[in-house]
N, C-alpha and C positions, 0 to 999 in steps of 0.2 A: 521589341516584340510583347502584345499583351493579348491576354488569352480570356475566351469565354467558360465561364465555370458554373456551372449547375451544381447546389447543394441539395441531397435530395435525402429527405428525414430532416428538414430543416427546423421544427418546431419541437425536435426531440432534442435532449440534454445535449447529446455530442452533435447533433447537428447545429444548434445554436453555438456550442463551441469551436465548431469549424469556420462556422460565418464571423466570428471574433478572432478567432486565429489567422485565418486569410486578411482580415484587415489590419491586425497587430503587425503581421510580418511584411507586410506591403507586398503580397504578391501580386505578380504583373495583373491587373484585370481591365478587361476592355469590356466586360459585362457580366455581370452574375444573377442569377436564379436563384430564388429559394422555392424549394418543390416539396411536396408531400401528400399525403392520403387526401381523397376526398373530402374527409372527415375535418381535416383543418384548412383547406384550401380556404382563400380568402382572409386567413388571418394576416397579420402584420408580426413581422421581426425586424430587428434591427440588424445593420451592419454597417462598422466604423460609427463615427462619432455622429454621422448627420446624416446616415440614408436609413431610409423605412422600406423594406421591401414586402410585396404584396405576395403570399403564398400562391404559388401556381398547382395546379392539380396533376398529379403524377401520370393518372390514367389517361391524361390529354396530352402532356408534355411531349414536344417535338425535340428530339434530341440532335436533332439535325444540326449542323453549324456550330454544336457546341464543342469546346475541345477538351473539357475534363469534366468527370463525374465526381464529386464528392458523396460517396453514397453511405448512410446510416439507418436504413429506414426499418429493419429488421430482416432476418435470413429469409424468411418466406418471401418477401417483399423484391429483395434483391434477387431472387433467383429467377423469378418474372421479368424483372425490368434492365437489369445490370446486364445482360445479354443483348436486349432491345438496345440498350445504348450504344453499346460497343459496336452494334451491326451498324448504326447512323455514323459511325466513324470519332464518338464520344471516346476517350481513355476514361475508364471506370478505375475508381481508387475505393473499394469497396470495405466497408469497417465491420460487417455481418461475418459470423462464421461458415457462412455458404460456400465459397470458393477455396478456404484456405488451405486443404490438402489435395486440393485437384492437381495432377502432375505438370499439366500446362498454365498453370497459374501462378505466377511469381508471388511469394510470401515474405514481405520487405522490412524489415527495419534498417532505416539508410545509414545506421550508424556501424552497422555490423554486416549488411550482406547487399551493397547497393549495387553490386555486380550483376545481381540477379534479375534487373531494369532490361537488360541487354536483349532477351526475348519475352515479348508478352504477344504472344500468337493470338491470343482471343480478344485481345484489346481490356483486359480487366488484371488489376493486379488486387491482391488481397493485404488489408492492414491486419497483422498479427491480434491474438487478444493481450489484453490490457497487461495481466499479470505475465505473460510471456515476455512483452517488449520491454517492461523496464528490468525484469531478471536479466535479460540478454543484454540490455546495453552495458550493464555491471560486468558479464562473464565474458564479453568478447576482450576486450585487452587481456586479462587471465588466460583465456585458451588461448589467445594467439603466443603468448609467451612460455606458459606451463602446459598445456596439451590438456585440457579438462575428460576426466574417465568417467566421473560420477558425480551426480548432484543430487542433493536431499533438501526439499523446499516447503517450508510451511508459510501460507500466504493469511494476512490479515487484511479482507477486501472491504472495501466501503461500500455501501449500498445504494450509490449511484451507479455501479457497476449493472445492478439491475434496472435503473431507470428511475424517470421521476415519481411514478408510483410508490416504488418502493423508499424515497426519499422521504414521500410525504406520510409512508406508513411509519417510520420510524420517529418523525417527527411529533405525530397523533399520538403514537403509543408513548413515547417520551411525557406528553402532557396528561394522557389519561391514568400513567403510573403515579403522579404526582397529586392526582384527585381521586384515588381511588376507583377509578372509572373501569367498569370491564373491557378487557382486551382479546380481539379476534383476529389471529394472523390472517392475511390475506393474500398479500406479495410473498411472503416468505412460510416454510414450514411449521415455525414456530415463533414466539416473541422473540423481535430483533431488540427493542431498547432492551437496556441494560444487562444483554447476553451476548453469546457468540453461538454460530450456528456452523456445524462443519459439513455444510453441505450446500454445494453450488452447483447447477444444474443437476440433470437427471444421472440417478444410478445407471453403472454399468454391470455388465456381467460378473465381471472379477472383482468387484467391490468399490472400485474406483467412481468419481464422479467424473460426469465429461468436461467440467473445469479442469481437473485434474489432467484426464486425459489429452485434452489441448495443450498444457504446457508440456506433457513429454512430446508428443508427436511434432509440435510447432520448434521446439528447440532443436531436433533432428532434423528437422528439413532446413530451419534458418543458419542453423550454426555446425551441425557434425551430427550426421547419422548415426556415430559409434559413442555418443554421450548415453550413459544410463541416466535417468530422471526417476523421480519417487516425489510426489507432489500431494499435500495433503491442503486443500483450499477451504478457508474457514471467512463466513461473513462476518463481519463487527460491527457494532454500532458508532459509525463514524459516516459522516456524509460525504465526503470526498477524498481521494488519495488513498493509496492503498501500502502498506507494509508488507516485508517479507523477510524471513529469519532462513538464509540460505548457508548451506554446508558442502564444500565442494572438495572433492577427491583429485588430484592432480598427478600425472604422469612422470612429472619433475619438482624435485624439491622445491619450496617457496618459502620464503619470508613474509613477516607482515610489511616490513621495509620495501622490499621488491613489490608486494601486492599494492601497496598505497601510490607507489611510485607509478606504477602500469595505469592505476586508475585514475589518477590525476593527470595524465597525458592523455585520456583519452577523451573524444568527442561525445557529449552529453552528459558527463557524469560530472559531478562535484564531491568530494570527499570532505565529509565533517566527522574527525572521530579525534575526540579527546577523551583520556581514560579519566573522567572526572564528572561530578552530578551536572546531568544536562549537556554534556559533550557528546551527542547525538541528536539526530535529525527525527521528527514524528510526522506522521504525515499530515497533521492540520497544520504545520510549517511549510509543506512543499505545495499546498493548495494555491493553483496558479501559475505554479513554477513549471518550466520547462524541462529542467535536469532530472536526472535519477540521481538522488543523494546516497551516499555511501556510509554508512557508520557501524562501530562495533567491530572494526577488524581485528582477527584474531586467529591463533593457530588451533584447529581442532587435533587434539592429541589423542582423538582414538581411530586415527586412522591414518597411513602412510601420507605423508604429503597433503595435509588436510588444511582447510581454511572455512573460517565461519566469517559471515559478515550479516550486515542488516542493511536493506535498502529500501526506501521510500521513492513514491513518484505519484503525479497527479493522474489517475486513472483517466480523466475527461480530457486532458491535454494531451500528456506525452503515451498515455495509455490508449487513444484514439484519436483526435481531432488532429495534434500536432502533428503525430506520426505520418497521418495521411496527407498534410499539407507539406509536409518535410520532403514525402514523396513525389508528389507533383514538382516542388523544389528542385529535387535531383533529375527528374524528367528534363525541366528546360537546363539544368546546368550542363549535363550530359549531351544536350540538343537532341533528345529523343523524341520531342514533339513539337511540331511547328503550329502556330495559330493558323486557321483557316482563314482563306479569304486573305 
């Protein structure tokens, strides 16, 4: 069986990665459409090694007869067009934040909670936040074995999480620094080149940012509502891939050896943990990779049953495009979707 797939937001960084990932993983495609706003309609994007797709206008695109919509056009756009696509019979896998916390929309990381796909009442499935995805891929096997009570995480998030314009700003500011040109931040609140910014998304009443709030509520919805989470999310001058320093308190005693064994056996996780110079993975090394890499595994002696580790993943792949495609693959594997016609 083969499916008709529409990639919405196809000219953005995540949309292009979705097209690339669908081709690389040989998802069973009968037909594929690249769809975006009227501003970029008519542009061309590549699909696989030898196909060029002309971008179609989202405002006039007819989703009737299409099986799957991989959406990443921005939350406000998804709010309008994802329900229209679903009403036309197209299963929407939405990468934006628009539907994540709605109770009748499953929020899915295939390695963590694929069973949530059993009920898709609105025809929409939500992709979690990129920083949440990689953390939960690493936490799931530990939670199953030792039962997590509390998580404290500090993220080191690349600028690609804020879009292509943010990546351009990092590049331009870096060049400007070397030639002593003036720097005026536009995409970020402060200079990002040679700096870190402890602020992602808008501030909330309790002093946290919305990015930090997302990690809290998404962890509860996906993994366990009883887990307590404290997140500090930081933007760093890296183009692609996020790093996270994670400290976890468990209900049961845990050892480094036990944690390593559970992580090594888990889908989507690669353990690279040597207690020597360079015996860890950095964000740069995970660019273009599918896995969540875990390093620096050690006991946290400040709490009972505590463990600390470092994890990295490509936020455009596992944090966005790959997770969405894996959801589509899960729908096919579980026979939850059949091609039209």
